[in-house]
Every structure is written in structure tokens, then in C-alpha cells.
C-alpha positions, 0 to 999 in steps of 0.5 A: 499500499502506498503512502496516498492509499494508507493515508486515505484509509487512515482518514476514512477510518479516523472519521468513521470511528470519531462519527460513531463515538459522537453519534453515541453521545448524540443518542443521549443529546436527543433524550436528554436535551428536550427534557432539560436534562444534563448530558453529562450528569448522571451516567446513562442508565437502563429505564427499566432496571435503572442499572448504569450502563457499563463501559463495555456496554457503550461501545458503539454499535458493537455493544448493541449486536452483542447484547442482541438488542437487550439490557444486560441485567434485565433484557429489556429491549434497546431500541435499534434507533441507538446504533442506527444514529451511530451509524448515520452519524459515522456515514455523515462524517465519512461523506463530509470528510471526502467532501473537504479532503481534496481541498485540504491535499490542494492547499498551496500553503500551511494557511490554506491547508489550516483554513480548510481544516477548520472548515472540515471541523465546522462541517463535522459540527454541522453534521452532528448538530444536523442529526440532533436537531432533526431527531429532536424535531421529529420527535417533539416538533420543537428546536431547543435553544439550548442546541440552536443558539450555541451552534449559531455561536460556534459557527460564527466563531469557527467561520471568524477563525477561518478567516483570520487564518486564510485572510478571506474576510469576504466570507465571513461577511458573506455569512453574516449577510446570509444569516441575517437575511435568511433569518429575516426570510423565516421570520416573515414567514412565521409572522405570516403563518405562525402555525406553519413556521416557529421561532425555533426554525428562524433561529436555525435559519440564522445558523445555515444562512451563515454557513451556507453563505460563507460557503458562497451565494450558490450554496445559499440560494440552492440550500434554501430552495432545496429545503422547500422543494424537499419539504413541500414534495414529502408532505404531498406524498404523506398527504397522498399516502394518507399518512398525514391530514391537512392540519397535521404539523410536520416538523420543518427543521429536518427539511432546512437541514437537508436542504442545506447539505444539498447546498453544501454539496452540490450548491456551486455546480447547481447555481451555476448551471441555473445561471447559464440556463438562464444566459447569466453565466 
């Protein structure tokens, strides 16, 4: 195995393991944050027999498989959602890592490489918070301030530090404009249709607007549009299948997040294709 192949295998393995570990923690976050319980104390325990989860029974995915999805002490079933969240997070981390790695490798100098490494950290953070917020919104139809507001602070801080390293202050300025612009748009929707959009969505728009606009106007435009396209399409399908009623509440946070990732991965290319289509490229 040559050095390049070894590095790729090491990088994928590292991001996957990190994703599994973070995914295990996200299971705690998703369960405790909506209830207003600390994510640090007390230690996780079986909800039926109250025995604390042993360290050897807390290994992501592996422990669930070894225990065959049951508590070691009382044999109560353990939801398959736990390993699913861990695998989802690991997959997301690998995909994000693969997306950013070429830019890191192409870095012309130390500053460029450091800036791309910081961008990787920011996108991995966004991936983790996306999993947590999507699940919480699906479970409770809420996007808790305890997660959204600190996330805004983290992405802005990472953006500023990245600009400090790279010297690209236009990106941070663009991020602020995108954050305020997308937030204002969602606020207008929340005021106009309060039953269809909540303030949690408005605050999440501030987070996503900063990240997407930091990457460029293309990612922001595509991410904003994709949220409504995906959410609307799925809602229509659910209505046709009679899985929901016309007055049923459908959380929009997951579609905001899914749309944002469309912007991250495909925003520049789709936006350029659209401009070319209408003759503005």
C-alpha cells in the first residue's frame, strides 16, 4: 500500500470512528436535551431496571450487537435507533470528510491547509448538530434553544477563525449577510403563517444561513430552495398516502437541514448551471 492509499484509509477510518463516538453521544443529547436534563450527569442507565450502562456495554454499534439489542441486567429491549444514529453519524462524517479532503490536499501552503481543516471541523460540527436537531424536531416538533443558539455561536466563531487564518474576510461578511437574510425571511414566514413556521426554525435559519453563505451565494440559494422543495414534496406524498392529514403538523427543521446539505454538496454546481440556463453565466 502506497502512502496516498494508506492516508486515505486512515482518514476514512478516523472519521468513521469519530462519527460513531459522536453518534453515541448524540443519542444522549436527543434523549435529554428536550427534557432539560444534563447531557453529562447522571450516567446513562436502563430505563426499566435503572442499572447504569457499563463501559463495555457502551461501545457504539458493537455493544448493541453483542447484547442482541437487550439490557444485560433485565433483558429489556434496546431500541435499534441507538446503533442507527451511530451509523448515520459515522456515515455523515465520512461523506463530509471525503468532500473536504481534496481541498485540504490541494492546499497551496500551510495557511490554506489550516483554513480547510477548520472548514472540515465546522462541517463535521454541522453534521453532528444536524442529526441531533432533526431527530429532536421529529420527536417533539421543537428545535431547542439549548442546541440552536450555541450552534450559532460555534459556527460564527469557526468562520471568523477560518477567515483570520485564510485572510478571506469576504466569506465571513457574506456569512453574516446570509444569516441575517435567511433569518429575516423565515421570521417573515413565521409571522405570516405562525402555525406553519416556528421561532425555532427562524433561529436555525440563522445558523444555516451563515454556513451556506460563508461557502458562497450558490450554496445559500440552493440550500434555501431545496428545503422547501424537499419539505413540500414529502408533505404531498404523505398526504396522498394518507399518512398525515391536511391539518397535521409536519416538522420543517429536518428539511431545512437536508436542504442545507444539498447546498453544501451541490450548491455551486447547481447555481452555476441555473445561471447558465438563464443566460447569466
